Kinemage of the C-alpha trace (Angstrom):
@kinemage 1
@onewidth
@group {chain A} dominant
@subgroup {mainchain}
@vectorlist {calphas} color= white
{ca met a 1} P 28.709 -44.711 -28.799
{ca ala a 2} L 28.888 -43.236 -25.311
{ca ser a 3} L 25.941 -40.974 -26.022
{ca leu a 4} L 23.948 -43.942 -27.312
{ca asn a 5} L 24.648 -46.012 -24.188
{ca his a 6} L 23.799 -43.019 -22.023
{ca phe a 7} L 20.481 -42.668 -23.830
{ca lys a 8} L 19.719 -46.380 -23.390
{ca arg a 9} L 20.467 -46.263 -19.648
{ca asn a 10} L 18.240 -43.240 -19.167
{ca ser a 11} L 15.443 -44.886 -21.128
{ca trp a 12} L 15.264 -47.697 -18.589
{ca ile a 13} L 15.413 -45.315 -15.636
{ca asn a 14} L 12.401 -43.395 -16.954
{ca trp a 15} L 8.981 -44.911 -16.611
{ca met a 16} L 7.749 -46.571 -19.780
{ca lys a 17} L 4.830 -45.215 -21.739
{ca ile a 18} L 2.001 -47.539 -22.684
{ca phe a 19} L -0.345 -46.512 -25.464
{ca leu a 20} L -3.661 -48.291 -25.025
{ca pro a 21} L -6.356 -48.528 -27.700
{ca gln a 22} L -8.776 -46.613 -25.470
{ca lys a 23} L -6.838 -43.443 -26.400
{ca lys a 24} L -5.337 -43.183 -22.915
{ca leu a 25} L -1.676 -42.748 -22.013
{ca arg a 26} L -0.745 -44.639 -18.875
{ca tyr a 27} L 2.564 -44.846 -17.038
{ca tyr a 28} L 4.023 -47.917 -15.375
{ca pro a 29} L 7.462 -48.604 -13.893
{ca pro a 30} L 9.456 -50.941 -16.160
{ca gln a 31} L 9.399 -53.774 -13.629
{ca phe a 32} L 5.605 -53.843 -13.701
{ca ile a 33} L 5.070 -53.419 -17.417
{ca leu a 34} L 4.623 -57.083 -18.327
{ca arg a 35} L 2.740 -57.965 -15.200
{ca asn a 36} L 0.072 -55.324 -15.619
{ca pro a 37} L -1.432 -54.262 -18.947
{ca ile a 38} L 0.357 -56.447 -21.460
{ca val a 39} L -0.125 -59.850 -19.872
{ca ser a 40} L -3.784 -59.188 -19.121
{ca ser a 41} L -4.408 -57.947 -22.676
{ca val a 42} L -2.766 -61.017 -24.196
{ca lys a 43} L -4.669 -63.351 -21.861
{ca asp a 44} L -7.962 -61.680 -22.788
{ca ala a 45} L -7.192 -62.022 -26.509
{ca phe a 46} L -6.343 -65.709 -26.077
{ca ser a 47} L -9.548 -66.266 -24.091
{ca asp a 48} L -11.546 -64.722 -26.940
{ca gly a 49} L -9.997 -67.159 -29.419
{ca tyr a 50} L -7.449 -64.817 -31.028
{ca glu a 51} L -3.734 -65.123 -31.686
{ca val a 52} L -1.443 -62.217 -30.786
{ca ala a 53} L 1.244 -60.854 -33.094
{ca val a 54} L 4.209 -58.884 -31.749
{ca ile a 55} L 5.478 -56.375 -34.324
{ca val a 56} L 8.761 -54.594 -33.630
{ca phe a 57} L 9.650 -51.242 -35.228
{ca asn a 58} L 13.347 -50.637 -34.539
{ca ile a 59} L 14.952 -47.279 -35.273
{ca gln a 60} L 17.839 -48.369 -37.468
{ca asn a 61} L 19.660 -45.025 -37.426
{ca leu a 62} L 19.241 -44.163 -33.742
{ca lys a 63} L 22.976 -43.555 -33.235
{ca glu a 64} L 23.104 -41.132 -36.170
{ca leu a 65} L 20.049 -39.274 -34.877
{ca ile a 66} L 21.648 -38.857 -31.441
{ca glu a 67} L 24.877 -37.583 -32.998
{ca lys a 68} L 22.914 -35.093 -35.077
{ca ile a 69} L 20.527 -33.627 -32.493
{ca gly a 70} L 22.068 -34.656 -29.154
{ca asn a 71} L 20.574 -36.358 -26.103
{ca ser a 72} L 18.087 -33.628 -25.234
{ca gly a 73} L 17.036 -33.379 -28.856
{ca ile a 74} L 16.549 -37.119 -29.194
{ca arg a 75} L 14.320 -37.197 -26.111
{ca asn a 76} L 12.048 -34.549 -27.573
{ca tyr a 77} L 12.146 -36.178 -30.997
{ca thr a 78} L 11.275 -39.679 -29.758
{ca tyr a 79} L 8.486 -38.320 -27.552
{ca his a 80} L 6.943 -36.635 -30.587
{ca leu a 81} L 7.665 -39.699 -32.743
{ca lys a 82} L 5.793 -42.034 -30.386
{ca asn a 83} L 2.720 -39.834 -30.307
{ca glu a 84} L 2.712 -39.565 -34.089
{ca phe a 85} L 3.258 -43.317 -34.309
{ca leu a 86} L 0.126 -43.906 -32.253
{ca ser a 87} L -1.841 -41.623 -34.567
{ca ala a 88} L -0.459 -43.325 -37.690
{ca thr a 89} L -1.221 -46.767 -36.290
{ca lys a 90} L -4.833 -45.871 -35.612
{ca gln a 91} L -5.211 -44.563 -39.148
{ca ile a 92} L -4.109 -47.874 -40.650
{ca ile a 93} L -5.208 -50.513 -38.130
{ca ser a 94} L -8.599 -50.954 -36.499
{ca glu a 95} L -8.484 -49.963 -32.849
{ca asp a 96} L -10.358 -53.173 -32.031
{ca asp a 97} L -7.287 -55.116 -33.182
{ca ile a 98} L -4.701 -53.035 -31.292
{ca leu a 99} L -3.832 -54.475 -27.891
{ca ile a 100} L -0.920 -52.244 -26.962
{ca leu a 101} L 1.725 -50.001 -28.515
{ca his a 102} L 4.688 -49.387 -26.257
{ca asp a 103} L 8.410 -48.740 -26.037
{ca tyr a 104} L 9.280 -52.191 -24.774
{ca gln a 105} L 12.836 -51.414 -25.811
{ca ser a 106} L 14.616 -48.105 -26.281
{ca glu a 107} L 15.513 -48.484 -29.973
{ca gly a 108} L 11.941 -48.331 -31.158
{ca leu a 109} L 8.356 -49.377 -30.568
{ca thr a 110} L 6.479 -52.623 -30.245
{ca leu a 111} L 2.914 -53.117 -31.417
{ca met a 112} L 0.760 -56.023 -30.299
{ca leu a 113} L -2.235 -56.972 -32.437
{ca lys a 114} L -4.903 -59.602 -32.008
{ca ile a 115} L -5.250 -61.777 -35.119
{ca asp a 116} L -8.083 -64.051 -36.194
{ca pro a 117} L -6.457 -67.536 -36.174
{ca gln a 118} L -8.573 -68.753 -39.075
{ca lys a 119} L -6.939 -66.182 -41.341
{ca gln a 120} L -3.213 -66.397 -42.035
{ca arg a 121} L -2.711 -63.011 -43.671
{ca leu a 122} L 0.984 -62.454 -43.201
{ca asp a 123} L 1.243 -60.047 -46.114
{ca glu a 124} L -1.347 -57.944 -44.335
{ca ile a 125} L 1.015 -57.560 -41.379
{ca asp a 126} L 3.843 -56.561 -43.734
{ca asn a 127} L 1.651 -54.152 -45.684
{ca lys a 128} L 0.087 -52.496 -42.660
{ca ser a 129} L 3.469 -52.116 -40.975
{ca gln a 130} L 4.817 -50.407 -44.085
{ca lys a 131} L 1.759 -48.156 -44.363
{ca val a 132} L 2.110 -47.096 -40.719
{ca ile a 133} L 5.717 -46.109 -41.413
{ca glu a 134} L 4.704 -44.199 -44.556
{ca val a 135} L 2.019 -42.230 -42.690
{ca leu a 136} L 4.465 -41.586 -39.840
{ca asp a 137} L 7.186 -40.370 -42.215
{ca ala a 138} L 4.805 -37.919 -43.876
{ca ser a 139} L 3.691 -36.565 -40.508
{ca met a 140} L 7.215 -36.235 -39.094
{ca lys a 141} L 8.531 -34.467 -42.205
{ca gly a 142} L 6.105 -31.658 -41.557
{ca ser a 143} L 7.098 -31.166 -37.933
{ca cys a 144} L 10.749 -32.340 -37.886
{ca pro a 145} L 12.101 -31.951 -41.422
{ca gln a 146} L 15.742 -31.869 -40.328
{ca val a 147} L 15.863 -35.519 -39.156
{ca ala a 148} L 14.170 -38.758 -40.161
{ca ala a 149} L 14.023 -42.101 -38.373
{ca val a 150} L 14.605 -45.219 -40.482
{ca phe a 151} L 12.802 -48.338 -39.279
{ca asn a 152} L 13.474 -52.047 -39.496
{ca thr a 153} L 10.452 -54.248 -38.786
{ca gly a 154} L 9.952 -57.834 -37.709
{ca tyr a 155} L 7.101 -59.800 -36.213
{ca met a 156} L 6.314 -63.018 -34.396
{ca phe a 157} L 3.253 -64.664 -32.864
{ca ile a 158} L 3.046 -65.341 -29.139
{ca glu a 159} L 3.032 -69.073 -28.489
{ca lys a 160} L 0.144 -70.274 -26.319
{ca arg a 161} L 1.850 -73.453 -25.179
{ca tyr a 162} L 4.111 -71.781 -22.639
{ca tyr a 163} L 3.105 -72.078 -19.001
{ca ser a 164} L 4.012 -68.432 -18.409
{ca ile a 165} L 2.425 -65.744 -20.583
{ca glu a 166} L 5.252 -63.391 -19.580
{ca glu a 167} L 7.824 -65.865 -20.890
{ca ala a 168} L 5.889 -66.378 -24.122
{ca ile a 169} L 5.670 -62.612 -24.681
{ca ser a 170} L 9.375 -62.191 -23.997
{ca ile a 171} L 10.358 -64.975 -26.415
{ca ala a 172} L 8.082 -63.663 -29.168
{ca his a 173} L 9.480 -60.176 -28.692
{ca glu a 174} L 13.075 -61.390 -28.854
{ca gln a 175} L 12.309 -63.311 -32.051
{ca ala a 176} L 10.564 -60.294 -33.586
{ca val a 177} L 13.618 -58.169 -32.769
{ca ala a 178} L 15.853 -60.801 -34.355
{ca met a 179} L 13.681 -60.700 -37.479
{ca ala a 180} L 13.876 -56.904 -37.565
{ca glu a 181} L 17.605 -56.690 -37.046
{ca lys a 182} L 18.646 -59.998 -38.671
{ca lys a 183} L 21.406 -60.232 -36.108
{ca ile a 184} L 24.522 -62.229 -36.949
{ca gln a 185} L 24.766 -65.338 -34.749
{ca ser a 186} L 21.486 -64.472 -33.073
{ca gln a 187} L 17.987 -65.822 -32.824
{ca phe a 188} L 17.463 -64.949 -36.470
{ca asn a 189} L 20.116 -67.494 -37.412
{ca gln a 190} L 18.480 -70.036 -35.118
{ca leu a 191} L 15.088 -69.448 -36.732
{ca leu a 192} L 16.692 -69.637 -40.159
{ca tyr a 193} L 18.284 -72.961 -39.227
{ca thr a 194} L 15.020 -74.334 -37.774
{ca met a 195} L 13.067 -73.325 -40.874
{ca ser a 196} L 15.709 -74.880 -43.114
{ca gln a 197} L 15.397 -78.137 -41.182
{ca ile a 198} L 11.619 -78.133 -41.624
{ca ile a 199} L 11.958 -77.478 -45.348
{ca asn a 200} L 14.663 -80.076 -45.862
{ca ser a 201} L 12.813 -82.788 -43.923
{ca lys a 202} L 9.375 -81.651 -45.141
{ca asp a 203} L 8.313 -81.813 -41.515
{ca ile a 204} L 4.784 -80.459 -41.737
{ca arg a 205} L 1.364 -81.994 -41.084
{ca leu a 206} L -1.857 -81.513 -43.000
{ca leu a 207} L -5.407 -81.158 -41.735
{ca ala a 208} L -8.536 -81.034 -43.865
{ca gln a 209} L -11.763 -79.125 -43.268
{ca pro a 210} L -14.729 -80.250 -45.391
{ca ile a 211} L -16.770 -77.889 -47.548
{ca phe a 212} L -20.465 -78.768 -47.715
{ca asn a 213} L -23.300 -78.303 -50.151
{ca val a 214} L -25.621 -76.056 -48.121
{ca ala a 215} L -28.822 -77.572 -49.557
{ca thr a 216} L -27.936 -81.280 -49.348
{ca arg a 217} L -25.299 -81.287 -46.543
{ca glu a 218} L -23.048 -83.414 -48.753
{ca ile a 219} L -19.283 -82.965 -48.624
{ca lys a 220} L -18.223 -81.445 -51.923
{ca ala a 221} L -14.594 -80.546 -51.225
{ca tyr a 222} L -11.901 -80.144 -48.583
{ca glu a 223} L -9.649 -77.252 -47.674
{ca val a 224} L -6.126 -78.255 -46.686
{ca leu a 225} L -4.722 -76.635 -43.535
{ca thr a 226} L -1.055 -76.737 -42.522
{ca arg a 227} L 0.609 -77.343 -39.155
{ca gly a 228} L 4.286 -77.297 -38.289
{ca pro a 229} L 6.224 -79.988 -36.400
{ca ala a 230} L 4.191 -81.309 -33.466
{ca asn a 231} L 4.958 -79.948 -29.997
{ca thr a 232} L 7.294 -77.237 -31.266
{ca asp a 233} L 7.125 -73.450 -31.360
{ca leu a 234} L 6.349 -73.633 -35.075
{ca glu a 235} L 3.421 -76.047 -34.829
{ca asn a 236} L 1.137 -73.004 -34.927
{ca pro a 237} L 0.596 -72.152 -38.627
{ca leu a 238} L 0.764 -68.417 -37.985
{ca arg a 239} L 4.227 -68.722 -36.470
{ca leu a 240} L 5.301 -71.239 -39.094
{ca phe a 241} L 4.342 -69.061 -42.055
{ca ala a 242} L 5.605 -65.891 -40.319
{ca val a 243} L 9.078 -67.396 -39.947
{ca ala a 244} L 8.954 -68.800 -43.483
{ca arg a 245} L 8.087 -65.413 -44.947
{ca gln a 246} L 10.703 -63.476 -42.997
{ca thr a 247} L 13.473 -65.989 -43.682
{ca gly a 248} L 12.704 -66.083 -47.414
{ca met a 249} L 11.366 -69.654 -47.429
{ca leu a 250} L 7.651 -69.092 -47.994
{ca tyr a 251} L 7.685 -70.387 -51.570
{ca glu a 252} L 9.485 -73.576 -50.572
{ca leu a 253} L 7.057 -74.165 -47.691
{ca glu a 254} L 3.974 -73.705 -49.874
{ca met a 255} L 5.347 -76.069 -52.512
{ca ile a 256} L 5.874 -78.720 -49.817
{ca val a 257} L 2.224 -78.287 -48.821
{ca leu a 258} L 1.293 -78.908 -52.472
{ca glu a 259} L 3.473 -82.014 -52.731
{ca lys a 260} L 2.150 -83.508 -49.489
{ca thr a 261} L -1.428 -82.760 -50.479
{ca leu a 262} L -1.075 -84.516 -53.843
{ca gln a 263} L 0.627 -87.423 -52.097
{ca gln a 264} L -2.227 -87.767 -49.610
{ca ile a 265} L -4.907 -87.521 -52.309
{ca thr a 266} L -3.166 -90.372 -54.105
{ca leu a 267} L -2.917 -92.499 -50.952
{ca asn a 268} L -6.586 -91.916 -50.118
{ca gly a 269} L -7.725 -92.523 -53.667
{ca ser a 270} L -9.933 -89.480 -53.194
{ca glu a 271} L -11.861 -87.929 -56.053
{ca gln a 272} L -13.060 -84.951 -53.997
{ca asn a 273} L -12.073 -81.419 -54.905
{ca val a 274} L -9.288 -80.023 -52.733
{ca phe a 275} L -8.626 -76.355 -51.941
{ca ile a 276} L -4.937 -75.537 -51.412
{ca asn a 277} L -3.943 -72.109 -50.072
{ca phe a 278} L -1.272 -70.102 -51.862
{ca thr a 279} L -0.184 -66.513 -51.351
{ca pro a 280} L -0.282 -64.210 -54.387
{ca val a 281} L 3.510 -63.929 -54.307
{ca thr a 282} L 3.845 -67.696 -54.691
{ca val a 283} L 1.269 -67.933 -57.489
{ca gly a 284} L 3.162 -65.165 -59.283
{ca his a 285} L 6.573 -66.784 -58.776
{ca thr a 286} L 8.761 -67.336 -61.834
{ca his a 287} L 8.945 -71.108 -61.288
{ca phe a 288} L 5.408 -71.693 -60.004
{ca val a 289} L 3.900 -73.198 -63.162
{ca lys a 290} L 6.932 -75.406 -63.840
{ca asp a 291} L 7.093 -76.633 -60.242
{ca phe a 292} L 3.335 -77.174 -60.112
{ca met a 293} L 3.394 -79.236 -63.307
{ca arg a 294} L 6.323 -81.281 -62.012
{ca ala a 295} L 4.381 -82.072 -58.843
{ca leu a 296} L 1.299 -83.112 -60.838
{ca asn a 297} L 3.428 -85.370 -63.034
{ca gln a 298} L 4.717 -87.147 -59.925
{ca tyr a 299} L 1.132 -87.977 -58.921
{ca pro a 300} L -0.708 -88.766 -62.170
{ca glu a 301} L -3.698 -90.223 -60.277
{ca val a 302} L -4.644 -86.658 -59.256
{ca his a 303} L -6.632 -84.917 -61.954
{ca pro a 304} L -5.952 -81.171 -62.275
{ca ser a 305} L -9.692 -80.474 -62.155
{ca gln a 306} L -9.695 -81.698 -58.532
{ca ile a 307} L -7.406 -78.875 -57.458
{ca val a 308} L -8.645 -75.434 -56.481
{ca ile a 309} L -5.890 -72.887 -55.886
{ca glu a 310} L -7.169 -70.604 -53.150
{ca ile a 311} L -5.440 -67.226 -53.360
{ca thr a 312} L -5.163 -66.051 -49.776
{ca glu a 313} L -4.593 -62.742 -48.032
{ca arg a 314} L -6.054 -59.332 -48.680
{ca asp a 315} L -3.092 -57.911 -50.545
{ca ser a 316} L -3.535 -56.170 -53.830
{ca ile a 317} L -2.247 -58.352 -56.656
{ca asp a 318} L -0.890 -55.305 -58.456
{ca gly a 319} L 2.824 -55.523 -59.162
{ca ile a 320} L 2.954 -59.327 -59.293
{ca his a 321} L 3.468 -59.295 -63.041
{ca leu a 322} L 3.615 -63.071 -63.619
{ca leu a 323} L 0.519 -63.876 -61.575
{ca met a 324} L -2.113 -63.504 -64.296
{ca gly a 325} L 0.000 -65.364 -66.851
{ca asn a 326} L 0.555 -68.246 -64.411
{ca ile a 327} L -3.165 -68.420 -63.668
{ca lys a 328} L -3.972 -68.567 -67.382
{ca gln a 329} L -1.512 -71.420 -67.953
{ca leu a 330} L -2.801 -73.496 -65.065
{ca arg a 331} L -6.425 -72.885 -66.014
{ca ser a 332} L -5.667 -74.286 -69.450
{ca ile a 333} L -5.003 -77.728 -67.904
{ca gly a 334} L -8.127 -77.715 -65.739
{ca leu a 335} L -7.159 -76.108 -62.430
{ca arg a 336} L -9.648 -73.756 -60.835
{ca phe a 337} L -9.069 -70.650 -58.729
{ca ala a 338} L -10.763 -69.267 -55.636
{ca val a 339} L -10.439 -65.838 -54.064
{ca asp a 340} L -10.411 -65.802 -50.272
{ca asp a 341} L -11.675 -63.173 -47.796
{ca thr a 342} L -14.309 -61.661 -50.083
{ca gly a 343} L -16.183 -58.933 -48.258
{ca ala a 344} L -13.273 -58.200 -45.919
{ca gly a 345} L -11.964 -55.234 -47.930
{ca tyr a 346} L -11.320 -53.584 -51.252
{ca ala a 347} L -8.385 -55.791 -52.183
{ca ser a 348} L -10.458 -58.974 -52.446
{ca leu a 349} L -13.033 -57.250 -54.701
{ca his a 350} L -10.232 -55.894 -56.867
{ca thr a 351} L -8.761 -59.391 -57.077
{ca ile a 352} L -12.128 -60.791 -58.188
{ca asn a 353} L -12.266 -58.241 -60.980
{ca glu a 354} L -8.765 -59.157 -62.161
{ca ile a 355} L -8.854 -62.943 -61.759
{ca met a 356} L -12.545 -63.686 -62.462
{ca pro a 357} L -12.368 -66.646 -60.072
{ca asp a 358} L -14.229 -69.911 -60.396
{ca ile a 359} L -15.064 -69.761 -56.688
{ca ile a 360} L -15.563 -66.844 -54.307
{ca lys a 361} L -15.061 -67.462 -50.577
{ca ile a 362} L -17.024 -65.057 -48.401
{ca asp a 363} L -15.112 -63.933 -45.333
{ca arg a 364} L -16.376 -64.993 -41.925
{ca ser a 365} L -16.578 -61.334 -40.881
{ca val a 366} L -19.638 -61.121 -43.151
{ca ile a 367} L -21.104 -64.390 -41.853
{ca asn a 368} L -20.549 -63.962 -38.107
{ca asn a 369} L -23.962 -63.320 -36.458
{ca ile a 370} L -25.522 -62.676 -39.863
{ca asp a 371} L -28.836 -63.967 -38.482
{ca asn a 372} L -28.993 -60.895 -36.203
{ca asn a 373} L -27.659 -58.322 -38.665
{ca ser a 374} L -29.710 -57.205 -41.666
{ca val a 375} L -26.788 -55.150 -43.009
{ca lys a 376} L -24.606 -58.256 -43.196
{ca glu a 377} L -27.353 -60.138 -44.974
{ca ser a 378} L -27.583 -57.290 -47.492
{ca met a 379} L -23.797 -57.541 -47.957
{ca leu a 380} L -24.176 -61.262 -48.559
{ca lys a 381} L -26.839 -60.637 -51.193
{ca gly a 382} L -24.589 -58.104 -52.902
{ca leu a 383} L -21.682 -60.557 -52.988
{ca leu a 384} L -23.980 -63.227 -54.418
{ca leu a 385} L -24.868 -60.827 -57.221
{ca ile a 386} L -21.159 -60.272 -57.909
{ca ala a 387} L -20.653 -64.042 -58.001
{ca lys a 388} L -23.533 -64.395 -60.461
{ca glu a 389} L -21.972 -61.769 -62.738
{ca thr a 390} L -18.596 -63.534 -62.704
{ca gly a 391} L -20.094 -67.021 -62.985
{ca ser a 392} L -18.517 -68.045 -59.686
{ca leu a 393} L -19.649 -70.549 -57.093
{ca val a 394} L -19.838 -69.193 -53.542
{ca val a 395} L -18.357 -70.705 -50.383
{ca ala a 396} L -19.323 -69.103 -47.068
{ca glu a 397} L -16.623 -69.479 -44.397
{ca gly a 398} L -16.764 -69.645 -40.629
{ca ile a 399} L -20.296 -70.988 -40.058
{ca glu a 400} L -20.630 -71.606 -36.338
{ca ser a 401} L -24.376 -71.841 -35.673
{ca glu a 402} L -27.519 -73.335 -37.149
{ca lys a 403} L -29.092 -69.873 -37.438
{ca glu a 404} L -26.184 -68.661 -39.594
{ca ala a 405} L -26.562 -71.762 -41.753
{ca met a 406} L -30.292 -71.064 -42.153
{ca val a 407} L -29.550 -67.582 -43.530
{ca leu a 408} L -27.232 -69.145 -46.097
{ca ser a 409} L -29.885 -71.637 -47.098
{ca lys a 410} L -32.521 -68.897 -47.426
{ca asn a 411} L -30.216 -66.971 -49.777
{ca asn a 412} L -29.293 -70.041 -51.855
{ca val a 413} L -25.583 -69.975 -51.019
{ca asp a 414} L -23.865 -72.860 -52.816
{ca leu a 415} L -21.278 -74.146 -50.341
{ca ala a 416} L -20.181 -73.559 -46.751
{ca gln a 417} L -17.587 -74.585 -44.204
{ca gly a 418} L -17.131 -74.006 -40.505
{ca tyr a 419} L -17.279 -75.584 -37.071
{ca phe a 420} L -21.069 -75.913 -37.292
{ca tyr a 421} L -20.604 -78.464 -40.067
{ca ala a 422} L -17.315 -80.090 -39.110
{ca arg a 423} L -13.986 -79.253 -37.517
{ca pro a 424} L -10.669 -79.860 -39.268
{ca ala a 425} L -9.281 -83.376 -38.954
{ca lys a 426} L -6.129 -85.157 -40.026
{ca ile a 427} L -6.282 -85.425 -43.773
{ca asp a 428} L -6.240 -89.220 -43.645
{ca glu a 429} L -8.962 -89.502 -40.973
{ca lys a 430} L -12.730 -89.583 -41.316
{ca val a 431} L -14.224 -86.171 -40.626
{ca lys a 432} L -16.869 -85.925 -37.888
{ca ile a 433} L -19.953 -84.204 -39.267
{ca ser a 434} L -22.453 -82.374 -37.052
{ca ser a 435} L -26.006 -83.670 -37.097
């Protein structure tokens, strides 16, 4: 233990290394690290409309590594490890999304990514983190076969509500560390308790964003969006679902969203179609069909044909062995299925091939500035051909300008949603529609 403490003390005496996405290696004294590159990077990301995720990679077996190769050996090993980690990260994650990778603490590394707030792809964070570790392991085995670091990972989103960005970064980092280490009587237990309280009291709020017929500008459906308890750290849906996933309560949270949605449809007397987001893991859960049917039976005024289950996130559905069987059962009573994020990567196209969805939602990365990009318009046309082959309706997401909407109209896209048409509103309020 003495050698470990000695290593930790020395790590804070040495200047910290900051890996920036511009492929530069800069050096800052520890006392300036938050004030200089990190805070400015986070502020810039927030100004551009992004959220920022803090992902912690802790070396679980650091003490054993020190005992095996000594203090001088561990310094050389961790120096090499950090450089290889940077290389592995850039192989898996787009450099445009990487804000900073740094040794914010001595036991490992911290990666900060900017995240599109309209996409809640938590599995993507898990999957990419795991892939980075796999690439790193393969690289380190070739150069340092005698030792191997074992990582624990955790993540959290930086809360924008704090007056001080430095404080918000520090809190998010501490919570990410707690998630990685699952400390006894630590912040992990506090987050676990908070999430349990939300689940037990069903303390979430729903918003609805309308989906329009592109040709007629009529509202054809709504997508339900979730928010946590008002004026809390978990009001942000990214933080809410991140904590739910890492504390093992994601299924319970998504089933509460279903229950509250059916309840609100009943109260409104609405006959509109409603899109409800579910992760593939939830749709493939052992009890999903039974719990879904129980919820429908509690609200008999809601017809199953009104409900569209929107399968979110870019994960591959491989390995979720009950998913296809659950989809088949729910289709038999009239539910429809949509695949989200189409055009954002291979996984969504693979999912289309497996599920044969009723509705395909085209990712906003394809739509953004499509009026100025002939390649994107060609991609759109290709996705429309895929939809025609599968017999699927198409919903274009993230429409923010009239020119983007005109491209959709020219290509006979069925449905669309986005700020150009209407912003999300409380599910029981009248939605304001742009003229």
